[in-house]
N, C-alpha and C positions, 0 to 999 in steps of 0.2 A: 889688561888689554880690553878695550871697549868693544863690545859686540855690536853687530848691526841690529839696531832696534827695529821693531816692526813699525814704529811710528814714522821712520824715515822712508818706508816703502810707500809708494803711491797706492792709494786704494783703487782697486780695479772695479770698473763698473760691472754690474750684474749682467752676466751673459747667459744665454740659454744653454742648457746642457747639451753641448755638441762636441765635435772633435777639438775645438779650441779650448773648451773647458777642461777636457782631459789633459791637454798639453800644459795648461796652466797649473793644474794640480801636480803634475809630474815635476814642473820647475820648482814649485814651492817645496816639494819633498826633498829635492836635491839641495836647495838653499838651506833648509833646516839641518840636513845631514852635514853640510859643510860648516855651518855655524857650530854645531856640536863638536866637530873635529877640531876647530880652532880653539874652542874652550878647553878641550881635553889636552891639547898640546901646551896651552898656556899654563896649565896647572902643573906641568912636569918640572922637577928641579933641574937647574942648570945655570950657567953664567948669565947674569942679568944683563951684562953689557952687550952680549951678542943677541939678546932676544928682541925682536922687533915684531910689532903687530903686522899681521898680514891682512891685507885688504883684498877682499874678493869682489870682483866686478860682476854684476849680474846684468846681462843685457836682455831687456824685454823684447821679445819678438812680437812683431805686429800680428794681430790675429788674421787668419786667412779670410779672404772675402766670403761673404755669405753667398750660398748658392742661390742662383736665380729661381724665383718661384716658377713652378711648372704651370703651363697654361691650363686653364680649367677645361675639363672634358667637354666635348661638344654635346650640346643638348640633343636628346633623342628626337628623332623625327616624329612628328605627329602621325598617328595612324591615318590611313586613307579614309576619306569619308564613306560611310555606308551608302550603298545605292538606295535611292528613294524608292518606296513601294510604288507600283503602278497605280495610277489614279483609278478610283472605283468607277466601275461601269455605271452609266446612268440607269437608274431604276425607274421603270415606268410607273407613274402614280396609279394606285388601285382605282378600279372603276367604281364609281359611286353606286351604292346599293339602291335598288328600286324602292321607292317609298312603300311602307306597309299599307296593305289595303285598309280602308276604313272599317272600324268594327261594325258588325251587323247589329241592328237595333234588336234589343231583347223584346220579344213579344209580351205584351201584357196579358196576364191570365184573365180569361173570360169568366166572370162570376157565373156559377151555376145557379139555376133557379131553385129556390128552396121549395120543395114539395109541400103542398098544403096538407095538414094532418086530416086524415079521414076520421069521421066520427066512429067510435068503437061501438060495435053492436053488443047489446047486452047478452051475456052468456046465460043460457037457461040453467038453472040450478037442478042438478041431477042428484037425486038421493042415492047414496051408495049403501047397499045393504051391509049390515055388520056381519062379520063371519060368525057362524054359529059354532058353539063348542062341539067337539066330537062326542058322539054318543058313548055312554059308559060301556065298558066291556061286559059281555054277558056273564052273568053270575054262573060260575061252574057249580054244578051240584056236588055236594059233599061226596067224596069217595071213601068207601069203607076200607078197612085194613085188609079185608079178604080180597077186595077187588085189586088193591095194590099188589098183594102177594101173588095173585093169579096172573096179573099182567107182567110182573117181573119174571115169573117162572116161564111164561111163554117167550119172553125176550131172551132168557138164558138158553132155552132150547134152540132159538133161532141163531144165537151166537155160536153155539156148539156145532150145529150143522154147517154153518158157514166156514168155521175153522177147519173142520174135517174135509170140506170140499176143496179148500185151498192148500191142503197138506201135500207136500212133495216129498217123495221117498228119495233120499240121496243115493248115489251110485255105490258108496261104500256099504250102506245098509243092504242094498240089493246083493252085492257080492258076498257079504258075510251072512246073508239070510237071517238078519236080526229082526226081532219084534219086541214091542214093549209099550207101556202106558206111562205117559208123563202127565202129572197133575200140575196145572198152572193156575195162577191167580191173575185175573184180568180186571182192570178198572176202566170203566167207560163213562164219558160225560153224557149229559142229556142230549147233546147234539149228535152223538154217535162217534165222537172222536176218542181215540185210544189214549188214555192217560198213562197207563203203565202195565207191564206184564212181568211176571217172575215165576220161577219154578218152585212149586211147593214140595213136590216129591219127584225125585229123578227116576227114570226108567232103568237106571243102571248102565245105560249105554249113552255116552255123551252125544254121538251122532243123532240119536233119536230125540234127545232133549233139544238140541239145536234146531232140528227140523220142526219140532212143535212150536218153539218160539218164533221161528221164521214164518210159520203159517199164520200165527196170531197177528204179527206185524203186517202181513200182506192182505189181511181181510179188511173190507170196508163195512162197517157196522151201520145199521139204520138208526135214526134218532128214536128217543123214547116215545112211547105212546102217552096220551093224556092222563092215563091212570097211573103212570109210573112216577116215582119221586122226581123232584126238580133239582136233584144234585147227583153227583157221580156215584155210581154203584159198582161194587166189586163182585165178580162172579168167579166161581171155582169150576174149572172144566178138566175133564180127563181126555187127553188127546191120545188116541191109539194109533200106532204105526207098526206095520209089518211088511216084510218083503213080499212081493207078488209071486 
């Protein structure tokens, strides 16, 4: 039995994939299934005389009409025109500035008269006397050792009396009715300034020793005389103190 060849089928024009296309595909599937069924039954054993080929008629249905195209959407309305800005107010032109005053003329400097030089009067020459050198110091007469010793002894007696006069009895010595003699060493410069003082022999009572040192420091000594040495001299004094 000869099958229906695909060459006998008319070629369908290409259609856009729509409902017609789906219907066409379904018809092709049904046709193929029928063809396979015919082939299957033809291969079955049976009497040859009674076997006749079956011819299936396939009626092609006309495709449905294409849908009418939709009208294009209406064009959007143009926006209303913007209101025009009000015309600018007329601006009065600026008043012209007054012309600047003319520059004042710069006065020319008046030349000063040059004074005439006066003739210089001759300065009389005055002789300046030269300073005379100071007169030499008077020559001191030589001082003997005896005179130096005598002047130093008189100064020592003056120092002793001055210290005794400046001696102050402390209240503790008054209360304890103390008395004693403190031997001190005094060094005096030629100007009368006190160089140093120290205790050579204590009285045994510290308040008396402190009172003796305080009296020496409080005394103002006179300068040396002309017959005394020109260097510091040390004196040994005995300061006596007792309660009144």
